N, C-alpha and C positions, 0 to 999 in steps of 0.2 A: 703873712704875719701870725703873730701867736693868737690863738683863738680866744683866750682870757681877755686879751688887750683889745679885741675888735670891738668897735661900737655896734651897738645894737641896732637894727633898722628902725625901731621906734622905742620910745620910753614905755616901760610896763610897770603897773602898780606894783608896789610891794606890800603884799597881804599874807597872811598866814595861811598856809594850803600844804599841799603834798607836790613832790616832783613829779614831772609828767613820766607816764608809762607809755611804752608805744605798744600799740594793739597791732600794728601793720609795719612793718620796715620795707623799704625799697629791695627788690630783687634784682639780681645780676640780669642782663638783658642783652640781646643780640639785635642789631639792626639789619633788617633784611631787605636788600635793595636799597631804595631811597625812602622807605617807609620810616616815619619818625617813631619812637617808642614813648610810653608814659610810664614814669616813676612815680609811685603812691607812698604815702606816710599817713599813719593814723595814731594819735595820741590822746591820752586822758590822764589827768585834766590837763588842757592846753589852751593857753590864751592865743598863742601864736606859734606857726610852725613855718620855717623857713628852709630851702634846701640850699646846700654848699656844694659846689662842684669844683673839684681840683683845687680846693683850697679857697675858692673865691664865691661871694655870695651871689645867688642868682637874683635878677631884679624882681621887685614885688609884682610887677605886671604881668610875669610869666608864671606866677602861681594861680591856681584855681583851687580855692579853698570852700570846704562846707563845714558847717557848725551845726552840733546837735547837743542833746543833753541825755545822760545816762539816767534812765529812770530808777533804776535800783539805788543808785548812790547820789544822784542829784548833781554829778560833777559834769563839766563841759568836756565834750569830745570834739575834736577838730581833725578833718581829713583833708590833705593837701596832695596835689599831683602836679607834675611838670612834664612838658614834652621835650625830649632831646632827638636833634636832627642828625642826619648823616654828616652834613656839613660840619656842624659843631665837633663831631669826634674826628672827622679828618683834619680840621683846622688844628687839632690840640696836639702838642709835641711834647711829651714828657717822658721821664724814666719809667713810669709805668702807664697801665690802661687808663682810659678814661674813667672817673668815678664821682660819685653824687652821694651825699649823706642828708639826712634831716636834722635840724635842731628844734627841739620843742621848747617853750617857756611855760612855767606856771608861776603862782605868786612866791612859790620857794625856791625856784632857781631854773636851771635848763638841763636837758638831757640829749644825748646825741644818739642817732641811730647807727646801725653798721655801715659800712660802706659798700655801695653797689656798684659793679664795674659794668660798663657800657662798651660792647666791641661791635664792630663791623663783621656781620657774618659772611663767609665767602667759601667756596669751594673750587679748587684749580680743575682744569680739564684732564691733564694728563696724570696717569698712574706713575708713581716713582718707579714701580716694578710690577710689569704685567706677568700673569702666570704662564709658565712655558710649557708646551706639549711634552709628552712623556711616552715611552715604550717600555713596559714593565712585565715581567714575568708574571704568572698567577702566584698569588701568596706573597708577591714582593711587596715593599712599603712604596707608597706614592705620597709625595709632598709638594704641593704647589704653593709657591710663594706669590703673596699679593701685598704689595704697599701701597694704600690708597693715596689719591693726590692730597696735597696739603690744603688744610681747611680749617675755619674757625666756625663753630666747634668742631673737634676733630670727628672725622667721618666714621660712621659704623660701618661694617663690612657685613655683607652677606654674599654667600656663594649659590649659584645656579648650576644645575646640571641639565644640559639639553632645556633650557629655558624654565626648568622647575626648580623652586627653592629646595636647597638640601636642611634638612632638619636633624642635627647631629643627636639630639635626644632621643630619636627613634632608632637609631643605628649606633651601637656599641662600637663599631668598626669605624666610625668616622668621627674625627675630632677638628672642630673649626674654631677652637679657643685660642690657639698658640698664636701669638702675634699675627692675627688676619691670617694665617696659613690654613690651607687644608691639607689634614694628614688622613689618608687612608692606611689603617695598620697592614692589613692583608688584602691584597688585591683579589677580586673576583671578576669573573667575566662580565658580570653585571655592571661593574664599575667603568667600563669603557664608555666614552661619551665626550661631548663638548663643555668644557666647565669654564665660567665666567664669573669675575670676581665684580660684585656690586658694592659700590661707595655711595653712602648718603648721609646728609645731615640737614639741617633745618632750610637750607638754601636751595640744594639741587641733589640730583642722583648722577651718579656717573659710572659708565659699564667699561670694564677693562676689555682688552682683546681675549677673544677665546683661545682655549688652550685644549688641545685634542689630546686625550689620554687612551691609548691602547693598551689593553692586557691581553697579552699573547701567552700560548701554551706551547711548549717545545714539545715535539713529537717523542713517543717512547715506544720501544718494541713490545710486542706480545711475547708470550712464550713460545718457545720452539714447538713446532709440530713433530709428532713421532716419525721416526725414519720411514720413507716409503720402502716397500718391497723392491728387491733388486730387479731392475728392468728387463733383464733376460733370464730365462728359465735355467738356462746352464750357460757357463763361460764367464767371461769378465764383463761387468756391466758397471752401472752406477746406482746409486740409491740418493735421494734427497730429503731435506726439510726446509722448512720455509717459516717465516714470521712475517709479521705486518707491523707497519707503523701507526698502531691504533690504540696504544696504551700509555698516555692518551694519543688521540690524532693531533697533529699540529694545526693551532688556530690563530687566525689574526696575524699572519705573518710569523709564527713561531718556526724555529728550525726543525727540519725534517730529520729523522733519526741518522745517525752515524753509523756506517757499518753495511754489511750484507743482509739482504733479504732472504737470501737462498744459499743454501751451503749443499754440496755434493761430495760424495766419499765414493771410492770403487769398492765393488763388491766382486766376488767370484764365487759361483755356484759349480760344482762338479757335475757334468752331465751323468744322468743314469744310464747304464748300457744293459741291456736284457741279455740273458744268456741264449746260446742258442747250441743244439745239438752238433757233434761231429757226425760223420758218416759211421753206421754200423759197422763194426769188425766182422772180419770172417767168422763163419760158424767154426767152433771148435771140433776136435776130433771127437767122435762118438765115444761116450765113456761106458764102463761096464755096466753102467746102470741104464745105458741106452738112451742116453741124454746128450745133446751137445748145446753149447751155449754161445751167445754172442753179445757184445757190450759196445756202449758208446758213452761218450764223455760231453759235459756242458761247458766246452770249452771253445767254441767257434762263434763268438767270443765267450769268455766266461763272464757271468754277471759283475758288474763293478757300480759303485757309488748309488747302491740301493735299487740298481736293476733286478727285474724278476729273473728268477731261477728257471732253468727249462721245465716244461711241463712234459710229463710222461715217464716211462720206464728206462732206467738206465741199462737194463740187461733183459734180455729175453731167453727162455730155454724151451726146449720141444723134444719130442721123441724122435729120435732119429732112424727108428725101424716102422714107423708108422703103427705101433702098438703090438708088433710081433715079437718083440724081445722079453724073454721070460728068464727067471733065475731060479734054481733049485726046484723047478717045476711049479713055482708060484707066480701068480701075476706081479708085474713089475710093482704096483703100488702097496704090495703086502710084504716087500722085501725090506729090511732094515738097512738103511744106507750108512754103514759104518764107514765105509771109505769116504764117504762124503763129509763126515764129521772131521775126520783127519785133514780133509784138504781145506775145511774151514779154517782151522787152527792155523795152518800155514798162511792162509791169506790174512789173518788178524794181525800176526806178528810182521808180517811184510808192511801191512799199512802202518803200524805204530813206528817203524823204522823210517818209512818214507817221511812220516809226519815230522820226527824229530830232525831229520836232514834239512826239510823244508825251514823248519823254525831257525836252524842255525843259518842258513843262506839268508833268511829275512834279517836276523840280526846283524849279519856282516855287511847287507846291502844298507840297513839304518846307519850304521856306524860310517861308512864310506860317505854316505848322503849328508851326514852332519858334519863331517869334515869338509866336504866340498862347499857347505853352507857358512863355513866358519868366517870366510871372507865377506860375510854381511851380505848376502844376496838381496837382489832387489825385491823378490816376493817377500821376505822377512820383513823388509823395511816398510814396503807398503802396508802390510797388514798391521804393523805396529802404529805407523804414523797417521794412517788416514782412518783408522777405527775410532782413534781418539780415546781409547781406553787409558786408565790410570792404575798401572801396574805397582805392586809392592815388591821391594826388591831385598834379598838376604845377603849379606856380606859375611863370609866367614874367612878369618885370619888366623892362621896357625903360628904360634909363637915360635916354633923351631927356627934357630938361626937367626933371629931378627935383631939387627943392629939397632934400630930404632928404639930399643926399650931404654927407660930412663938410667937405668943402672946395667951398663953393658957387662959387668962382672958376674951378674946374676945367671944361675944356671937356667938353660933353657927348661920349659915344662911342655912336653911332649904330649901331654893329655889334654891340655886346656885350649879351647877355641871358644870364640865370641861370635855372635850372631847379632847383626844390626838390622832392623825392620824399618823400613821408611823410605822415602824418596831419595833420588841421587841429589841431594841438597844438603850440604854441610855448612853449618855457621862457624863452628870453631873447630879446626881439626883435631887440636889438643882435647877436646872433649872426650874423644875415644883414644884411649892410650895407644891401641895398634893401628887405629885407622887415620890415615892423613889425607887431605884433600889430593895431593900429588898421587899418592897410591891408588887412589879412586879413579881419578881421570886420566894418568899419566902411566900407563903400564911400563916399567922399565924392563931391563933385560930380565929381572928376576920375578915377574909376576905373570902368571898364565892364566888367561880369562876362558873360561867354559860356560857356554851359554846353554842352559838346558830348556827344554820344552815347558818346565815348571815355571819359568822365568825367574829363576834363581841364579844369580851371579856368585860365583864363588871365587874368591881371590886367594890363591895360595902364595905366600910369600917365602921364597927360598933364600940362598944367601945374597946378601947385598953389600956393596961397598961401605963401610963403616962411616956414618955421618953423626957427628956430636952436635948437640944442639935442639931445640925444638921447633917445629914449623909454626909458622905465624898464621893467625886467622887471615892476614893480608895476603897469602900465597894463592896462586891461582894456576889452573890447568895450563901446560904448555903444549898440549896436542898428544898423539897417540902413536907410538911406535908399533906399526901394525905388525912389522916382521918380528919383533921382539928380539932385535939383535942388541949387541952391546952398545950402550949409550956413549958418543964420543967424549974424550976427556973435555973438550972446550965447552961443548953443550952442557955437560955436567957441572963445570966450574962456574958457569952462568948461572945455571939453576940454584946452586948453594949460595953463589952472592945474592940472588934476589931473595931468597929465604932470609939470609943473614941480614940484610939492609933492613927488614921489618922486625927483626926479632925483638927490638924494644922501641916503646913510644915515648916520646917525650910530650910533655903538655905544652900546648900552645900558650904563648905569654907574651905580652906588651906592656911597655911602662912609658910614664912620661912624666914632667916635673911641672907642678901646677902652683899658681900662687892665688892671690886675692881675686884676681880676675875671672878665675875658673877656667873651664874648658871640657874638651870632649875628648874621650879615650876609647877608640874602636878596636876590634879584633878583626881585620880584614877577613871578608868572604865568610864570615860565621853567623852574622846578626847579633851577635853580642856587643854591646857598647855601654859606656858609663859616663855620665854627664856630671859635672862638677858646676853647680850655678855660682854666679859671682857673690862674693861675700861669704861663702862656705868656709874658705880658709883664712884665718887671720891675717890682717895686714903685715905687710914686711916679712911674711913666712913664705917658704916653699917647700912642698913635700914631693917626695917621689911616690906616685901611685902605681899600682901594677894591676892588671887584669889578666887572669890566666883561665884557660878551660882545659878540663882534663878529658883524655880520649880514652877510647876502649871501654872497659866494664866500668859502672858506676860504683862508688862505695856504699851508696843507698841501696838496702834491700827492702824493696816494697812490701807492704804488709798486707795480707787478704787479697783483694782483687786489684788493689792499687798498681798503677804503672807509671813509668816515668814519661814525663812529656816534653822534657827539654833537656839541654846538657847541664852538666855540673859547673857551676861558674864562681870563681874566686875573685875577690877585689881586696885590696888592702894597702898598707898595713893594716892589720887588725886593731892595733893599740891607739889608732888615730881617732879623734873625735871631730866630726864637723857640725858648725853652728846651725846650719840650715840643712834640709835633707837633699841627698843626692838621688839621681835616678839611674837605676840600673836597667837594662833592657835584655831580657832572655828570649829567644825564640821558642816556639812550642809547635807541636804537630796536632793539637786537638780541634776538633770542628766545634766552637765554642757553642754551648748551649747548657743554660744552667738546670735544664728538665732532664740532660742526659748524662752530665758530668759535674762532680763535686772535686774541683781543683784547689790544691793546697799549696801554700809556699813554705818550703821547708830549709832549715838552716842547720848546718852541722857545728856540733858544739866542740871546744876543745878537746874533749875526751874522745872526738872521732864518732859520737853518736849524732843522730839525726832527730831533730824536733820539729813539731809543726809551728810555723809562725803564725799564720793566718789562713782562713778559708777566703775564696774569693767573693763570697757571698756575706761574709762576716763584717760587721761595723766595728771598727777599732781605731785608736788615736795612735797605736805605735807604728804603724807603716801604712802605706797605701799601694794597692795593686790593680792595675788597669789593663784588662784583657782586651787584646786587639785581635783580629781574625788569625794573624801569624806571629804575633810577639805579645809578652807580657811586660809593661812598663812598672816598675816597682820603685816607690820613693822610701828610702831607708835612712836611718841616723847612723847606723854602724856597718863596718866593713866585715866581711866574713866570706863562707861558701854557701851558695844558695842553689836550689833547683826546684823544679815544678815537678808535682806529682798530682795524677789524678784518678779518681775513684769512679768508674762507671755505674751509673744510677739504673741504666735500662739497656737493653740490648741494641737501641738505636744509637747509643755512643759510638763516635766515629774517630778514629785516628786516620790523619791524612799521610799518605805514603808517597814517596817520590820514585817512580820506576825509571831506571836508566839502563841502557844496554850498551856493552863495551865489547870490542872484538880485537883479536890479535892472531896472527900466524902462530903455528906450534912448531915444535921441532922438526916433524914431518912437514915437508912443504906442501903436500896435497891436503894436510888437515887444516882446519879454521875453528877456533873456539870462540863462541858467544858467552858473554857472562851477563846474566840479568840480575840486577840489584832492587831490592826492595826496602827502602829505608825510610827513617822518619823524616818527614817533610821539614826539615830545618837545614839551612845553610851550612852549619857545622857538620851535618852527617854527610851531606853531599861533598863537602869539600875534603872529608877524610876519605871517602870513596875515591875522589879524582885524584888525590895525592897517592893511594896505593896502587891506582892503575898506572900513574905514570912510572912507577918504579917497574912494573911489569911491562911496560912496552904498550898497554891497552890504549885503545882509541874510541872515544866516544862517537857512537854510530847514529844516534837519533836525539833530538831535543828531549829531555826528560819531561815526563806526563805525571800528572797528579791522580793518585787512586784512593778513593774513600773506603776505607777499611772497617767494617761494622764489627761491634763486639757482640757478634751473634754466636760465637763458637763455632763458625764453619771454616774450613780450611782454605788455602789459598793455592790455585792451578796455574801453573806457568807451562805454557806450550809454544811450540814452532810450527808455524802454518805456512802452506802455499810455498814450499821449497820447489824450484825447478826440477822435475823429476830426472831430465836426462842431462842435468849438468852437475846437480849436487845430491848427496844421500846422507842421511844422519843415521849416527849409530844405533843400533835396535834398543828399544826399550828406553830411549831417552827423550824422545820427542815430546812427552807430556810428563811433568812431575809435579808432585801434590805436596804441600807444605803445612804442617799441621797449624792449627789456629794459634796454639799456645807460642809457637816459635816466632810467629809475626807479631802477635799482641804484645808478648813480654818480651821484646827484643832488648831491652835495656841499651838501648842507643846503638847496638851492634847491628851494622849492616848485613842483611840477610842476601846470600846471592845463589843462584843456581847456575850451573854451567852446561852447555850444550856442544857436543862434538860434531862437526861437519866435515865431510870428506868430498874432495873434488874428484871427478872421473878423470880429468886430465889437467895438466898445467896450463893449458891454453884457456882455462875458465879464469876469469879476473874480476868477474862482476857478481856480487851475492845480492839476490833479492828474496826477501822473505817477510813474515808477520810474526811478531811475537805477542802472543794475548796472555795478559794478566787478569785473572778474574778471580773474585771470591764466590765460593758457591752460596748461592742464594744472595748475592750482593752485586756490587758494582765492577765492571772491567774496563780495561784500557788495552787498546791495540797500537803497537808501535810499528810503524812502517819502515823496513830496513832496505836501504838501497845504496850500495857502497861499492866501492873498489877495494879488493884485498891488497892491491898494491899501494904501499905507503905513498909514493910519489904522484899517483892519480887520485888520491883520495880527498873528498871536500872536508875541510875541518869544520867541526860544529863550535861555533863561538860560544864560550861559557861566559855569561854575564856576571860581573862583578859589582859590587856595590860602588857607590862614588868613593868611599873612604879608603878603598882599597889600597891606594898609594901613601894615604896620610893619616896612620892610625892615631896619631895625638895632635890635637889642635888646641891651642891655649889662647886667651884673650878674647876681645869682642869678637874676632872673626870666627870664632867657633860657634856662635849663635846666630840663629836666622833673624831674630827680633834685635833691632839696633837697641843698645843700652839706653840711650835717651828715651826712644819711644817706651821702653820697658818700665822706666821710671815713671814717666807719666800716666801709663795704665795702673801702676800699683798705686800711685798717689790718688787717682781718682775713684778706683774700686775698692780699695781698703776701707775707705769712709763709709759707713752706714748711709742709706738713703731711703727717704720716706717713700718714694716711689719703687722701692726694692731694686734699683739698678746700682748693684753693689757686686762683690765678688762671687756671690752666689747665683746672680744672673750670668756673670762671666763664665762660670762653671757649667752651668746648664747650656749656654750656647756653643760650648766646647765639647758637648757630649760627656759631660761628667755629671751624672745625676745620683751617684750612690756614695753612701760614707762621707758626706760632706762634714761631719764632725771632726774628721781628720785636719781639714783646712783651718777650721775655726779655731784649733789650738796653735795655729801657727802665727808668728809675729807679723808676716805679710802673707795673708792667704793669697792674694792674687800673683805674688811672686812664685809660690809654688805650683799654682796652676799654670803658670806660662813655663815653668821649668817641665812640667808634664807635657805640655805641647809641644817643646823643644824635643823631648825625647821622642814622641810620636811622629814628628814631621822631620826627623834628622835627614832623610833622604830626599823628600819632595819640596820642603821648605815652603809650603804653600802659604804666603802671606796674605793671599788674597782671602782665602776663607776667614782667616782671624780679622781681617778689615772688615769683612761683610758681618762678621758677628758683633763686632765693636758698633758699626753702624745700625744694626739691628735693635742694639741696646739704647742707642740715640745719644751715646756719650761722646763719639768722634765722627768726623766725617772726612778724615784724611785718609789717603790711599797709603798704607804702608808699604805696599809693594813697590812705589814709586821711589823709595829711598833704598837704594842698594847698598849691600855690606861694604862695598869699597869706599864708600862715602863716610863710613864710620871710622874715625882715627882713634887711637888711644888717647890723644888729648881731649877729644870730645868726651870720653868716659870719664877721664880725670876732672874735667871742667864741670861735667854735670853732677860727678859727686860732691864737689867742693861747694856747688851752689844750691844743693839739695834739690835738683830738678829731678 
């Protein structure tokens, strides 16, 4: 009933005075087990105090009261308490908790105290979520989830490690404040152990299952030792170097180092041969001077390879008359030997003539030897391929009679030549006017190759059949005509057609028609997609929206140290305005780290200039960028042309490169070409290479691998290793190639490739086994194991994995989204409303790992809807609804499993029904 109309327990005198003032009001209380609790009230001045529980007066007999006098004021003070039992609380069934309040009377009137709730305290036994054991690498993040048992009051959580409490205040690396979870930001070896979640309230304590955390360390190679000395003093032997898996050593089950711990190369030392004397010649005829001579030569054998020269005299002379010979009546030693002087002159000239003849013979011998070695002998190959040296090549091209000049009418300049210094690794053949990739690796009938001991390759271009048009960067070597005979007309026609098919590149483009229901537009196998959320397009309207990707060189010229990290993407039409932001996904190749990169979003203006829209670390309300490891998801209000550019802050900035190896037979049936590509790790860059290789008849030989390329200014080395020595050989000086740092780092989305030309000894060899090593000096390396058949019908096909949307570039309506529309509407209605406990869209963003630039969402009419759009863009391929459901459960707003509702159950009628009924 109404409190004002209720009869008082007893009549009270009406006399002048003051209203009662509560000195003590009843407090909220919990009943533990079966013990009753006492509620107390104290008021002044008070003639009577009674309790009212759940709207009904408590009987007078259940009150215990005490009365006293306040000495300072002389007013009457009354204190009353009652007991509330567990049975009373259990028997009560009402819309709210069991409650009691005091009503105090004085001469002037009544006063009421606050309502005190009484609840039965309990703590369930089973945890709603026990922590799970984990194995994490050192410096990785550890997150152990704990959801305590249901209880009243709510249980407090404490974490134990090996039965010892964890104090996060003493360790900045550990955080235990986030929703009862334990977070270790960077795992250390000391963090390994058994972790237990302890939940406790005033009733009991509960222990979760223990979770074992193992922090492991993957092994790393130490530096190579120096090469050992050749194991033989002379002749053919080997030398080796080694490394150990101790930098660091693997711990706690970490992976052992991949690769070889010992490397061997052959070495050849020429054996020294000491000289030895021939037999003495016969004594010469006695001369007028009464002397005769005899000689011997150090030619049995002559000293070679550093051997010692013969010891002793090469000629002897003695008196042939035993000292009896005199001339002009003088002793022999007093006579001037004029005749001997004349003989010495004759001997001198004879020696010079013999030396000239010997030099001529030596020159002829060397020339014949080099001609015999022009067939790429095994010794030359071994010394080049096995020593691992990186040589610099100089290419000279003479302009005489060159039909590849851009203007064939120009007079040839016979005095002009050009020298190109660098590895045999060209990105754009047109970069050098006179140097094409085909002329470098495919000597036709008009190219003569001369290999000199100074490691210079001179390419002299003579008359060539006229070919109009430019070679394209997508053209590749087709083998080596070792005989340099005239190329067949059929092969030549195919060669020119292959060039012409790639002379122009059209941009990739896809379109779709979208309405009020929104949808998704993807460009197959490029990682580029566009998400139009529901309601972005006005009702009863439909727009044709396109998405295009420009290939080849970008129109953006980076400034300073800036490099392009993703493709140039255009969405339109540009004059269309959407009512809510759309999501554009652009892949990138950066190792995301704000300490090493400063990444910008750039947009091209109508005048063709590029301007910065925002930095990834910037707080702005104009757009939003979310960087994932392999893609950037951007919320935008206007269509246009966008791209990502990055400025490295330190040498530790890393671009992720994809390394792929293709191969194909050349015109010469014994030759086989390997092409190694190092491209930005984006699906569109790889797709471009695959498309070009298909035109050339190339075949992917091994699944591509990822290479982390550091911005430390060190070059890239590509080498072919472990070629079977008696089955294959590689052309000299091409086993190892080095690419300058700037060519790789500032590639501007152009794939970089190097070509290696191999040759079989016999046509019976049909299998190729070797390794491709791609490494950055003072950086990372990747080794690709090639094991393939060069015969097309016997070759295993390497499957290229495409995205799920490869066959469906455009999807419209509710089926284009992972979250059913009715569920999406409920989430938005729930989280868009501010909540006193903080369970609003900000917590929804936090649970979905969106912690930055929240002011952008605050400016939206429905922040939750924009957050869900971002979730849709991030999860377009996995559609992990369980993670979203868990995030909502953790917030405590829903317990329904979204993943139980499949997309096929959501019909368009459900969408319209939900919209019309405001669900």
